[in-house]
C-alpha positions as CSV (number, residue, x, y, z in Angstrom):
1,M,0.2,-6.9,-34.7
2,T,-2.9,-4.9,-34.4
3,Q,-6.1,-4.0,-36.3
4,M,-4.1,-1.8,-38.7
5,D,-2.3,-4.9,-40.0
6,D,-5.6,-6.3,-41.2
7,K,-6.7,-3.2,-43.1
8,T,-5.3,-0.5,-45.2
9,A,-4.4,2.7,-43.3
10,N,-6.8,5.6,-43.6
11,I,-5.2,9.0,-44.2
12,L,-6.8,12.4,-44.2
13,I,-5.2,15.2,-46.2
14,V,-6.1,18.8,-45.3
15,D,-5.0,21.6,-47.7
16,D,-6.8,24.5,-49.3
17,I,-4.8,24.1,-52.6
18,I,-6.4,21.6,-54.9
19,D,-3.2,20.7,-56.7
20,N,-1.5,19.7,-53.5
21,L,-4.5,17.5,-52.6
22,K,-4.3,15.8,-56.0
23,V,-0.6,15.1,-55.8
24,L,-0.6,13.8,-52.3
25,S,-3.8,11.7,-52.7
26,T,-2.5,10.1,-55.9
27,T,0.9,9.4,-54.4
28,L,-0.6,7.8,-51.3
29,E,-3.3,5.8,-53.2
30,Q,-0.5,4.3,-55.3
31,Q,0.8,2.9,-52.0
32,N,-2.6,1.3,-51.3
33,Y,-3.6,3.8,-48.6
34,K,-7.2,4.9,-48.3
35,V,-7.2,8.7,-48.8
36,R,-9.8,11.3,-47.8
37,C,-9.3,15.0,-48.6
38,A,-10.5,18.2,-46.9
39,K,-10.2,21.7,-48.3
40,N,-10.4,23.6,-45.0
41,G,-10.2,23.3,-41.3
42,F,-13.9,22.9,-40.5
43,M,-14.2,20.1,-43.1
44,A,-11.1,18.5,-41.6
45,L,-12.6,18.4,-38.1
46,Q,-15.9,16.9,-39.4
47,A,-14.1,14.3,-41.4
48,A,-11.8,13.3,-38.5
49,R,-14.7,12.8,-36.2
50,K,-16.6,10.8,-38.8
51,I,-13.9,8.4,-40.2
52,F,-11.2,8.6,-37.4
53,P,-8.2,8.4,-39.8
54,D,-5.0,6.6,-38.8
55,L,-3.0,9.7,-39.8
56,I,-3.6,13.3,-40.8
57,L,-1.5,15.4,-43.2
58,L,-2.3,19.0,-42.2
59,D,-1.5,22.3,-43.9
60,I,-1.0,25.4,-41.7
61,Q,-2.0,28.4,-43.8
62,M,-5.7,28.0,-44.5
63,P,-8.4,30.8,-44.8
64,D,-10.8,29.7,-42.0
65,L,-9.1,27.7,-39.3
66,N,-5.3,27.5,-39.6
67,G,-3.5,24.2,-39.1
68,Y,-2.5,25.1,-35.5
69,E,-6.1,25.7,-34.5
70,V,-7.3,22.5,-36.2
71,C,-4.6,20.4,-34.4
72,Q,-5.5,22.0,-31.0
73,R,-9.1,21.1,-31.5
74,L,-8.3,17.5,-32.5
75,K,-6.1,17.1,-29.4
76,A,-8.8,18.5,-27.1
77,D,-11.2,15.9,-28.3
78,L,-10.9,12.5,-26.5
79,Q,-12.0,10.7,-29.6
80,T,-9.4,12.3,-32.0
81,R,-6.6,13.2,-29.7
82,H,-4.6,10.1,-30.5
83,I,-4.6,10.6,-34.2
84,P,-1.0,11.5,-35.3
85,V,-0.8,14.8,-37.2
86,I,2.0,15.6,-39.7
87,F,2.2,19.3,-40.6
88,L,2.8,20.2,-44.3
89,S,3.7,23.8,-44.7
90,A,5.7,26.3,-46.7
91,L,6.5,28.1,-43.5
92,D,10.2,27.3,-42.8
93,D,10.8,29.4,-39.7
94,V,12.0,27.6,-36.5
95,L,9.3,29.2,-34.4
96,D,6.6,27.9,-36.8
97,K,8.0,24.3,-36.4
98,Q,8.2,24.7,-32.6
99,K,4.6,25.9,-32.5
100,A,3.5,22.9,-34.6
101,F,5.0,20.5,-32.1
102,A,3.7,22.5,-29.2
103,V,0.1,22.1,-30.4
104,G,0.5,18.3,-30.7
105,G,2.0,17.6,-34.1
106,V,4.3,14.5,-34.5
107,D,6.3,15.7,-37.5
108,Y,6.8,18.7,-39.8
109,I,7.5,18.5,-43.6
110,T,8.4,21.7,-45.5
111,K,6.9,22.5,-48.8
112,P,7.8,22.0,-51.6
113,F,8.1,18.4,-50.4
114,E,9.8,15.4,-51.8
115,V,7.4,12.5,-52.5
116,E,9.9,9.9,-51.1
117,E,10.2,11.9,-47.9
118,V,6.4,12.2,-47.4
119,L,6.0,8.4,-48.0
120,A,8.8,7.6,-45.6
121,R,7.5,9.8,-42.8
122,V,3.9,8.6,-43.3
123,A,5.1,4.9,-43.1
124,T,7.1,5.7,-40.0
125,H,4.3,7.3,-38.1
126,L,1.8,4.8,-39.1
127,E,4.1,2.1,-37.7
128,L,4.5,4.1,-34.5
129,Q,0.7,4.4,-34.3
130,N,0.4,0.7,-34.9
131,V,2.8,0.0,-32.0
132,R,1.0,2.5,-29.7
133,Q,-2.4,0.8,-30.4
134,F,-0.9,-2.6,-29.8
135,L,0.6,-1.5,-26.5
136,E,-2.7,0.1,-25.5
137,E,-4.5,-3.2,-26.3
138,Q,-2.0,-5.1,-24.2
139,V,-2.3,-2.7,-21.3
140,K,-6.1,-3.0,-21.5
141,K,-6.0,-6.7,-21.6
142,R,-3.5,-6.9,-18.8
143,T,-5.6,-4.5,-16.7
144,I,-8.6,-6.8,-17.1
145,E,-6.6,-9.8,-16.1
146,L,-5.1,-8.0,-13.1
147,T,-8.6,-6.7,-12.0
148,K,-9.9,-10.3,-12.2
149,A,-6.9,-11.6,-10.3
150,L,-7.3,-8.9,-7.7
151,K,-11.0,-9.9,-7.2
152,Q,-10.0,-13.5,-6.8
153,A,-7.2,-12.6,-4.3
154,D,-9.7,-10.5,-2.4
155,A,-12.2,-13.3,-2.3
156,A,-9.4,-15.7,-1.2
157,N,-8.3,-13.3,1.5
158,V,-11.8,-13.0,2.8
159,A,-12.1,-16.8,2.9
160,K,-8.8,-17.1,4.7
161,S,-9.8,-14.5,7.3
162,Q,-13.2,-16.3,7.8
163,F,-11.4,-19.6,8.2
164,I,-8.9,-18.2,10.7
165,A,-11.7,-16.5,12.6
166,N,-13.7,-19.7,12.7
167,M,-10.7,-21.9,13.7
168,S,-9.7,-19.4,16.4
169,H,-13.2,-19.5,18.0
170,E,-13.2,-23.3,17.8
171,L,-9.8,-23.5,19.5
172,R,-10.6,-20.9,22.2
173,T,-13.5,-22.9,23.6
174,P,-11.5,-26.0,24.6
175,L,-8.6,-23.8,25.7
176,S,-10.8,-21.8,28.0
177,A,-12.0,-25.1,29.5
178,I,-8.3,-26.3,30.0
179,I,-7.4,-23.0,31.7
180,G,-10.5,-23.2,33.9
181,Y,-9.9,-26.9,35.0
182,S,-6.2,-26.2,35.6
183,E,-7.1,-23.3,37.9
184,I,-9.6,-25.6,39.8
185,L,-7.0,-28.3,40.1
186,E,-4.4,-25.8,41.3
187,E,-6.8,-24.7,44.1
188,E,-7.6,-28.3,45.0
189,S,-4.0,-29.3,45.1
190,K,-3.4,-26.8,47.9
191,D,-5.7,-28.9,50.1
192,L,-3.3,-31.9,49.7
193,D,-0.4,-32.5,52.0
194,I,2.8,-30.6,51.1
195,E,4.5,-33.6,49.5
196,K,1.7,-34.2,47.1
197,E,1.2,-30.5,46.4
198,Q,4.9,-30.2,45.4
199,I,4.4,-33.1,43.0
200,F,1.3,-31.9,41.2
201,L,1.4,-28.1,41.5
202,P,4.4,-27.4,39.2
203,D,2.8,-29.4,36.4
204,L,-0.5,-27.8,36.8
205,E,1.1,-24.4,36.7
206,K,2.9,-25.4,33.4
207,I,-0.5,-26.5,32.0
208,H,-2.1,-23.2,33.0
209,S,0.8,-21.1,31.7
210,S,1.0,-23.0,28.3
211,A,-2.7,-22.8,27.8
212,H,-2.6,-19.0,28.4
213,H,0.3,-18.7,26.0
214,L,-1.6,-20.6,23.3
215,L,-4.7,-18.6,23.9
216,E,-2.7,-15.4,23.5
217,I,-1.4,-16.6,20.1
218,I,-4.9,-17.5,19.0
219,N,-6.2,-14.1,20.0
220,N,-3.3,-12.4,18.1
221,I,-4.1,-14.4,15.0
222,L,-7.8,-13.5,15.3
223,D,-7.0,-9.8,15.7
224,L,-4.7,-9.9,12.7
225,S,-7.4,-11.6,10.6
226,K,-9.8,-8.9,11.7
227,I,-7.4,-6.1,10.7
228,E,-6.8,-7.7,7.3
229,A,-10.5,-8.0,6.7
230,G,-11.1,-4.4,7.8
231,K,-13.3,-5.4,10.7
232,M,-11.2,-4.2,13.6
233,E,-12.8,-1.2,15.2
234,L,-11.8,1.4,17.7
235,Y,-13.7,1.7,21.0
236,L,-12.8,5.0,22.5
237,E,-13.1,6.0,26.2
238,Q,-11.5,8.2,28.7
239,A,-8.8,6.8,30.9
240,E,-6.0,7.9,33.2
241,I,-2.5,7.0,32.1
242,S,-1.7,6.0,35.7
243,A,-4.5,3.5,35.7
244,I,-3.4,2.0,32.4
245,L,0.2,1.6,33.5
246,E,-0.8,0.1,36.9
247,E,-2.8,-2.6,35.1
248,V,-0.1,-3.3,32.6
249,V,2.6,-3.5,35.2
250,G,0.5,-5.9,37.3
251,I,0.0,-8.2,34.3
252,I,3.6,-8.2,33.1
253,Q,5.5,-8.4,36.5
254,P,5.5,-12.3,36.6
255,L,7.1,-12.5,33.2
256,V,9.6,-9.8,34.1
257,H,10.6,-11.7,37.2
258,Q,10.8,-15.0,35.4
259,N,14.0,-13.9,33.7
260,L,15.3,-12.2,36.8
261,N,14.7,-8.7,35.2
262,T,13.9,-5.5,37.0
263,L,11.1,-3.2,35.7
264,I,11.4,0.5,36.2
265,V,8.4,2.7,35.5
266,E,8.5,6.5,35.1
267,Y,5.6,8.8,34.2
268,P,4.4,12.2,35.0
269,K,2.8,12.4,38.5
270,R,0.2,14.8,37.4
271,S,-3.2,13.5,36.2
272,I,-3.2,12.8,32.4
273,T,-6.5,11.8,30.8
274,L,-6.5,10.0,27.4
275,Y,-9.4,9.6,25.1
276,T,-8.3,6.4,23.3
277,D,-8.9,2.7,22.8
278,V,-7.7,1.5,26.2
279,F,-7.6,-2.2,25.2
280,K,-5.3,-1.5,22.2
281,V,-3.0,0.8,24.2
282,R,-2.8,-1.7,27.0
283,Q,-2.2,-4.6,24.6
284,S,0.5,-2.7,22.7
285,L,2.4,-2.0,25.9
286,L,2.1,-5.6,27.0
287,N,3.4,-6.8,23.6
288,L,6.5,-4.5,23.9
289,L,7.1,-5.4,27.6
290,S,6.6,-9.1,26.9
291,N,9.2,-9.0,24.2
292,A,11.6,-7.0,26.3
293,S,11.1,-9.5,29.1
294,K,11.8,-12.5,26.9
295,F,14.9,-11.1,25.2
296,T,16.5,-9.8,28.4
297,K,17.9,-11.9,31.2
298,A,18.9,-10.5,34.6
299,G,18.7,-7.1,33.1
300,E,16.7,-3.9,33.3
301,I,13.5,-2.9,31.5
302,A,12.3,0.7,31.6
303,L,8.8,1.8,30.8
304,S,8.5,5.6,30.6
305,V,5.9,8.1,29.5
306,Q,6.3,11.6,28.1
307,C,3.9,14.3,26.9
308,D,4.5,16.7,24.0
309,R,2.4,19.2,22.0
310,R,2.9,19.5,18.3
311,N,0.9,21.3,15.7
312,Q,-1.7,22.3,18.4
313,R,-2.2,18.7,19.3
314,D,-1.1,16.7,22.4
315,Y,0.8,13.5,22.0
316,I,1.8,10.8,24.4
317,Y,5.1,8.9,24.0
318,F,5.3,5.4,25.6
319,Q,8.9,4.1,25.6
320,V,10.0,0.5,26.4
321,K,13.8,0.2,26.7
322,D,15.8,-2.9,27.6
323,N,19.4,-4.0,27.7
324,G,18.8,-7.4,26.1
325,I,20.0,-9.2,23.0
326,G,19.1,-6.3,20.6
327,I,18.0,-6.6,17.0
328,T,20.3,-7.1,14.0
329,E,19.9,-5.2,10.8
330,T,18.5,-8.3,9.0
331,E,15.9,-8.8,11.7
332,M,15.0,-5.1,11.6
333,K,13.8,-5.4,8.0
334,K,11.3,-8.1,8.9
335,L,10.4,-6.8,12.4
336,F,6.9,-5.6,11.5
337,T,6.1,-8.3,9.0
338,A,3.5,-10.9,10.0
339,F,5.1,-14.3,10.4
340,G,8.3,-12.8,9.1
341,Q,10.7,-13.4,12.0
342,A,14.2,-13.2,10.5
343,D,15.8,-16.0,12.5
344,S,13.7,-19.0,13.5
345,S,16.3,-20.0,16.1
346,I,15.4,-16.8,18.1
347,S,11.7,-17.9,18.1
348,R,12.7,-21.4,19.4
349,K,15.0,-20.1,22.1
350,Y,13.0,-17.1,23.3
351,G,9.5,-17.8,22.1
352,G,8.6,-14.2,21.0
353,R,8.9,-11.4,18.5
354,G,6.1,-12.9,16.4
355,L,2.7,-11.3,15.8
356,G,2.9,-8.9,18.7
357,L,4.8,-6.3,17.0
358,I,2.8,-6.3,13.8
359,L,-0.4,-6.0,15.8
360,T,1.1,-3.2,17.9
361,Q,2.0,-1.3,14.7
362,E,-1.5,-1.8,13.3
363,F,-3.1,-0.7,16.6
364,C,-1.0,2.5,16.6
365,Q,-1.8,3.3,13.0
366,M,-5.5,2.8,13.7
367,M,-5.3,5.3,16.5
368,G,-3.4,7.9,14.4
369,G,0.0,7.1,15.9
370,E,3.1,5.2,15.1
371,I,5.8,2.9,16.5
372,M,9.5,3.6,16.2
373,V,12.5,1.4,17.1
374,E,16.2,1.8,17.8
375,S,18.4,-1.2,18.6
376,T,22.0,-2.3,18.9
377,P,22.8,-6.0,18.8
378,G,24.1,-7.2,22.1
379,K,23.2,-4.0,23.9
380,G,19.4,-3.8,23.8
381,S,16.4,-2.1,22.1
382,C,14.2,0.9,22.5
383,F,10.6,0.9,21.2
384,T,8.6,4.1,21.2
385,I,4.9,4.4,20.7
386,K,3.6,7.8,19.7
387,L,-0.2,8.3,20.1
388,P,-2.5,11.4,20.1
389,A,-3.9,12.1,23.6
390,I,-7.3,12.4,21.9
391,V,-7.9,9.8,19.2
392,D,-10.3,10.6,16.4
393,L,-12.5,8.0,14.9
394,P,-11.6,7.3,11.3
395,E,-14.0,8.7,8.6
396,D,-16.2,6.2,6.8
């Protein structure tokens, strides 16, 4: 099983009585063990550090260092701490035995001893030591394998992130051109007569909308790859909450109206200045409002802001609430998992709840905040983003 199977076990006997040493050494040598003897504690420590025996038989009552002290020193030394120690002593009190185990002994044999008992216990503890060494070797081997596998996985992850980033950049260039040309054609179609405009304009708007949607997906994938590669950074600046909300509402209103929804916005009228990553706050709110708009039809979507102070720090709570389809318990478990949408039919029907939530969660955590969700299937969902009013840059 281990190295001990290929060699004879090495045993160190420590006793200040010569007759005991002779009896034990002769008995053990007859069983083909290699035996070393030490007449006192100091000699025992020197021998243990020199030969590193597989087992030590240790007397307690000795003139210089007693057995307890010897065992304590052995266990305090990283090189000898794993050597099993069996105490051999005429002391038969329970407290003596308890102390022997307390200082690191694995067994206790009372003198006068029976030879058969000593041999049986020696064999048992050598086998246990054998098993321990085997397990340690297996753990060491497995650790090396796992470390190697982890390095390979890290390298593969870096390669994947680089590939995604490169592909995203490659795709964004033609998409930007498509969006630009569609906008030009939309403007030019307005110069046509009404009949031709009604023919071309709806299709041009669809091209423009689809291209923007695809660009949004690509940007989300690129952001996710940056986060996984640890390359996403915070860009902190001061901004008024009212300005952030005004911009967000202006962007999201068309999508809200598309499903005949009503958007209600509530926030403190007083001036509230944040020191934060405005882009990530804005994008997080747009992700939540976009989902709410897609999963709610002819309903109500509420965006509210509240301020709170906890542990001498100001926090801002952004809450997006809707009365849409809600989220099932099964979906909830995969809600913040990239590419882990629980029901693909939802994605096909509504076209959302993909990368937006996982990116929002990552952005919140980067800024020292969190995102929370409550939902009832068929009645709606409520997402809450909690962020510090003053974001600290992460320590290197």
